[in-house]
C-alpha positions, -999 to +999 in steps of 0.1 A: +326+406+357+323+436+337+341+455+313+343+492+304+348+517+274+376+544+281+376+556+247+362+552+210+370+567+178+353+567+143+370+575+109+354+574+080+318+594+088+301+611+062+286+638+081+313+646+106+342+675+108+376+651+090+354+622+083+364+618+125+341+611+155+361+607+189+349+601+227+368+598+260+346+586+287+372+586+315+377+621+332+400+642+318+398+665+348+412+664+384+393+638+403+379+645+443+373+618+465+339+638+468+331+628+425+336+597+436+315+597+466+288+613+450+288+586+420+302+609+395+331+584+388+342+550+391+376+547+401+391+518+376+428+518+386+448+539+400+441+575+389+418+564+359+383+569+364+352+562+343+326+587+339+289+580+346+271+608+334+280+614+296+258+643+281+259+658+244+241+692+244+237+713+212+210+728+189+187+713+159+204+697+140+240+701+153+241+663+153+233+649+190+208+621+180+238+605+151+265+610+174+244+588+199+235+563+175+272+556+167+277+552+207+253+527+210+268+510+180+300+506+191+288+498+228+259+466+211+292+457+188+319+454+214+297+449+249+270+431+239+284+412+212+258+423+186+265+410+152+267+442+124+239+429+110+213+428+140+226+463+155+196+477+164+201+508+149+213+501+116+206+532+094+236+543+114+254+532+083+243+557+062+263+577+080+296+557+073+317+558+043+321+522+022+350+519+050+359+529+085+380+525+110+367+518+146+393+524+172+384+512+208+402+512+242+382+491+271+396+483+300+386+444+324+404+426+349+436+446+353+438+448+315+438+473+289+428+466+251+435+482+221+407+472+189+416+484+158+384+471+138+383+477+099+343+473+085+336+475+051+303+477+030+300+451+005+280+451-033+248+442-013+251+475+008+260+452+040+293+458+063+315+434+073+350+432+091+378+434+065+407+431+090+408+434+136+436+436+155+438+436+190+461+441+216+466+442+252+486+457+280+484+456+319+467+479+337+497+494+359+484+517+390+510+543+380+509+546+345+506+582+330+479+597+314+500+601+282+505+563+277+475+544+289+458+551+256+490+549+237+495+511+222+522+519+194+551+500+210+525+470+223+528+437+196+492+424+183+479+400+209+453+394+182+445+396+146+414+381+127+438+358+106+451+346+136+412+338+150+405+324+113+439+305+111+435+292+149+401+273+147+384+287+173+347+280+157+333+293+123+338+337+127+312+353+110+320+384+092+297+405+106+311+393+140+341+408+158+368+392+177+363+409+207+335+382+211+365+360+219+379+385+250+343+384+266+341+348+262+371+342+282+360+368+307+328+350+313+311+383+305+289+363+275+261+352+299+236+363+283+226+398+301+222+428+285+243+458+294+235+481+266+199+499+272+190+516+235+163+545+247+164+564+211+138+544+197+112+563+227+124+599+215+094+606+200+072+576+196+055+571+239+043+532+240+057+511+266+086+488+252+079+461+283+056+440+300+074+438+333+056+446+364+056+489+372+064+493+407+037+520+420+068+539+437+076+544+400+040+552+387+033+576+421+063+598+412+053+605+379+014+604+385+005+610+423-031+598+405-027+561+396-024+536+421-017+506+399-013+495+362-010+464+354-007+444+317-035+420+317-024+394+288+010+394+284+013+367+260-005+389+233+025+417+243+037+408+202+000+421+188-001+458+203-039+458+190-049+426+216-030+436+245-053+453+277-038+470+308-053+480+336-054+510+353-068+518+389-067+553+396-070+563+435-111+564+444-121+549+412-131+520+398-104+498+383-108+501+342-094+480+316-084+494+285-065+484+251-029+494+249-040+516+214-063+535+237-035+544+268-026+573+257-064+586+266-057+580+299-019+586+306+002+616+295+032+611+274+049+617+305+038+594+327+045+565+298+078+577+291+092+584+323+077+549+333+095+538+303+129+550+312+124+545+345+121+503+342+152+506+318+173+524+343+161+497+368+183+468+345+207+492+336+214+499+377+213+463+382+239+449+356+263+484+357+258+489+324+248+513+297+215+536+294+221+556+260+188+586+259+182+608+232+167+642+242+158+631+280+136+660+288+116+650+257+078+648+272+092+657+303+096+688+329+127+699+335+122+681+372+114+643+361+148+647+335+167+658+364+153+628+387+158+605+358+202+620+356+206+625+392+199+583+399+231+577+379+251+604+409+231+583+438+238+554+461+211+536+439+242+532+417+261+515+436+273+493+404+283+525+388+259+521+352+267+548+327+239+576+315+248+586+283+219+613+271+218+641+248+200+674+252+184+710+244+179+726+285+204+747+289+195+741+330+201+708+332+239+714+324+237+729+356+234+696+375+260+678+361+292+687+381+322+680+364+328+701+327+345+671+317+312+646+316+298+676+290+303+677+252+287+703+229+274+696+194+278+723+166+277+718+127+296+742+107+289+742+069+268+703+073+294+687+093+291+675+125+321+688+150+321+677+190+340+699+219+346+685+257+334+718+276+364+713+301+385+726+273+366+756+278+358+763+317+385+761+342+366+774+369+339+747+387+317+775+395+314+789+361+277+783+348+278+758+321+239+771+307+252+808+301+280+788+280+259+772+262+232+797+260+260+826+250+269+805+211+299+810+217+303+772+211+279+771+182+252+765+204+227+789+198+209+802+169+233+829+149+221+860+149+222+861+109+189+832+115+172+854+132+175+882+109+165+854+081+133+843+097+126+882+105+127+887+067+107+855+059+079+866+083+081+904+068+077+888+030+047+869+041+028+899+063+033+923+031+020+896+007-009+893+032-016+924+031-012+933-004-035+903-011-063+919+014-060+947-003-067+934-037-101+918-021-110+946-009 
């Protein structure tokens, strides 16, 4: 059984315009059979399709990482059944007001669910669920897009007070009532559905000690025949972990994990980490979140990672959510409604779906990105300020040289 997030809305964010973030995980534009055949989208029911790719693009400091961390919070909290206390990116709470409202719409087993959760920071700085309301309705194949996400006239199916009064077991203050739905759907089976790779954006070590298939290794570095973790029992002690590396036509070497960077490029390490995580998410049909997918990788390898999700290997319709600085990568994403542009105006993050600006499929997305029309390129005034600062520095250096002479 699989549960899909259709839409996420967060109110009470310090750094976002109107304190609000909203992301659609379903298609906003017309879908062709070719889109389905190419695994760009998954047909959930009727004319409702889930995106298998979501890209967030923007210049530096435009809020891409913050956006991905908030999406990861929602996925881990309600699909992976993590508690507020054990979320992997707890620094995201710094972006929340003392009280925030999370509204999320899910689909599973021919039913739609709307969960409204209010979380509040206590005197110790910890968040807990103040209230929750869950509504549900059948997912009818003839439902219109306008009514799909509208639960206004639906009576609550379950509230947080109901769960506590019905004595369904002790409910921790940092645990959502959506756990009950996951139990009913038999989704709480111990498998991981959410893979957060944000921690590997700039820090490159192996995040797993699984056996690495030779095909993964040779795609990234054809000179390497084999990589093997020798003493996996020391996985908690990185300094004692040993790795065996076999280069073609060379003897096997054994090295401490701390010396791995001397033998493998940062791109190879990053690529292997991603491929091992992608393998897992493809098996479960879950979600993987990658910040700056091109970091440490060349453009071809980054595009290969993306293309895996729109190929026959993605038979379980796993979802890749990633951010990028590479405008060229956007041209390899066929659907404009798969792309969000992050911008920052007067210190506030804004998010726009590209489909509202692109009506023609053949219009190059990289040109829109580079044009800066949506705030996705450094402003000319910033460039002028940069030149002025450099000219001042050059003048100061020349004056200093003259005095010394």
